[in-house]
N, C-alpha and C positions, 0 to 999 in steps of 0.2 A: 884556981877554979877548975873543977873537973871538966872532962870532955862533955859529960852529960849536962852539966850546968851551963856550959857554953852553948850547947845545942838548944837548951831550953830558952836561954836568953835571946838567941837568934830567932827562935820561933815566935817569941813574944813580940820582938821588934817587927817581924814580918806581919804579925796580926795587927799591930798598931798601924802599919803602913797601908793596910787594906781599907779603902774608903768606905764609909758607912753608906747605907742606902740613900740617906738624905743628901750627902755630898755627891754621890754618883748621879742622883736626879738633878741636882743643881748644875752639875757639869754638863749633863745632856741638854738641859734647857739652854745653857750658855752657848754650847756648840750649835744648837739650832738657830739661835739669834745671829751668831757669826755667819752661819751658812746663808741666812736670808740677806744679810748685809753684803756678803761677798757676791751673791748672785746679782744684786742690784748694781754693784760696782762693775761686774763683768758685763752687764747689759749696757752700761754707760760707756765703758772704755774698751770693752773686749777682754777676753781672758788674758791674752798675752800683754795687753796694755795696762793691766791692773797689777799693782804691787801689794805686798802684804802691808806696807805702810798705808796705802789707800784704804784697805779694809779696816785696819786698826783705827785710822782717823775717823771714819764714819761712826764707829762705835765708841769713840773717846777712850780707846785703849792704847797702851804703849805697845810697841812691836813685840817686846819681850812677853807681855801678857798674852798676846795673840798666839805666840809660839807655845804657850802652855797648853793650848787647846788643839792646835794644828801645827804639824811640822813644816808644812809648806802649802802653797795654794793648790798644788796638784792633789793633795789630800782632801782639800775642800771640794775640788771638782769631782773627785771620786765619790765623796759622800753625797754630792748633789745627784749624781747618776744612780748611786745605790738607793737613795731615798725615793727617787722618782720611779725607778724600775720596781722596787718593792711595793710601792703604792699601787702600781698597775697590776702587779702579780696578785696582790691581795684582792683587788677588785675582781680579777678574772676567776680566782678561786672561789670567792663568795658567789659569783654568778653561776659557776659550774655546780656549786652545791645547792643552788636554789631550784625551784620548780619552773623556772622560766624556759620558754621554748627557745630553740636555737636563734631564731630571728630576733626575739626580744633580748636574749642574752648578748648577741652581737651589738645591738643598738646600745645597750648599757655600757659595754666595754668601750665602744668607740667614743661615746660622750665623756666617759670618765678619763679616757686617754687624752682627749682634748683639754680637759680641766687640768690634768697633770702638766701638760705642756705649758700652760699659762701659770699655774700656781707654783709648781716646783722649779721650772726653768725660766719663768717670767717672760716667756715668748722669745727667748734668745737662742742663738746658735749653739749654746752649750750642749744641747741635746745631741748635736752631731760631732762634738769635739772629743773623740776617743784618742786622737793622736798624742794629746798632751799627757796621757796616763802611761805609767810604766807597765811592763808586762804583768807584774803581780796584781796591780790594781785593776788593770784592764780585764784580767781573767775573772776577778770577783764580780765586776759589773756585768760582764758577758754571761756569766753563769745564771744570774738572776734574770737578765734579759731573755736568755734562751728558754727559761722556765715559763716566762710570760708568753713568749711566742708559741710554745707548745700548747699552752692552755687555749690560746686563740685558735690554733689549728684544730684542736679537739672540738671546739664549738662549731667550726665550719664543717668538719667531718661529720658531726652529728646531724647538722642540717642537711647535708647531702644524703646521709643514710636514711633519714626520715622523709626525704623527697620534698623538703621545704625549700632547699636550695637546688639549683641546677648541678649536674655532676661535674663540678670544678675540682681542680687540684687544690687541696687545703693549704699546702705549703706555699704555692705560688700566690694564692689568694691572700694569705696572711701577710706575705711580703708586700703585696700591692697596698693593702690596707695600712700596714705600719709605715710604709714609705710615704704615703700621703699624709698621715697624721704627723709623722716626725718632721716633715718638710714645713710644718707650721713655724718651725724655728727660723726659717728664712724670710717669712713674709708677715708673720703676725706682729701687730703693733697695738699696744693698749690704747683704748679709746678710738680704735679704727672703725667703729661702726657696728661690729658684731661681737657678742660675748663668747666666751669659751663654750658655753652650753649651746648657743645658737650655731656655732661652727660645728660642734660635735653632732648635733641633730641633723644639720644639713649633710654632713659627710655620711652619717649613718643611713639616711634616706637614699643617697646616691648608691652606696654599696649594696643596700638591700634590694633596691630596684633592679640592680644588675644581677643579683644572686638568686632571687626568688624563681622557683620553677614555674614555667608557663601554666602548669596545671593548677597552680595555687596550692601545691603541696598535697594533692590527693594521692594517698598511698596505693590506690587501686590501679593507677595508671603506670605503665612501664616507663623506665628511663629512656 
């Protein structure tokens, strides 16, 4: 067989190995199911107390089948953070692109962040567990998180510029808001009396009451 024919054979084999859109979609759905199961296991036993066997058992999978989708539980944790941070970034970007005023935009972001803490992290301390990730995975998670934080700072800065908010430091204010929301991971419990939306609305009201300019946002008054 000529070199050209060998190359053509290898190319055909490579094309055959490329999964179809249908297979790729099925794999994505399966990974999402595994992620949900893993987060439940992490919530029950803690991240370090949960094994790949525990996750596989809940899904009625063999350990070998689970490794087809994830190399280790650290990869599952990384995907959990990436999914949650991307969801929050998407919300912030949609809000920024809308016609909402800064105070309305901030309320929307805070409420959605509270939902993510419950829906994506199941109200567990996973949101605070970066130490389990290696440097490469941590860098990916942090890059999305930083983009989200930047969007939040932009909303606050716009509110200050329009004199809807007091002249606060957007960066420090964003850290205070994110720290409060992320700490839900330490105390939130499902069925504890308040839903994610109720918590988010309560937090948003507290933040906004502290941020609103005494003048009520009248642009004709000096800062």
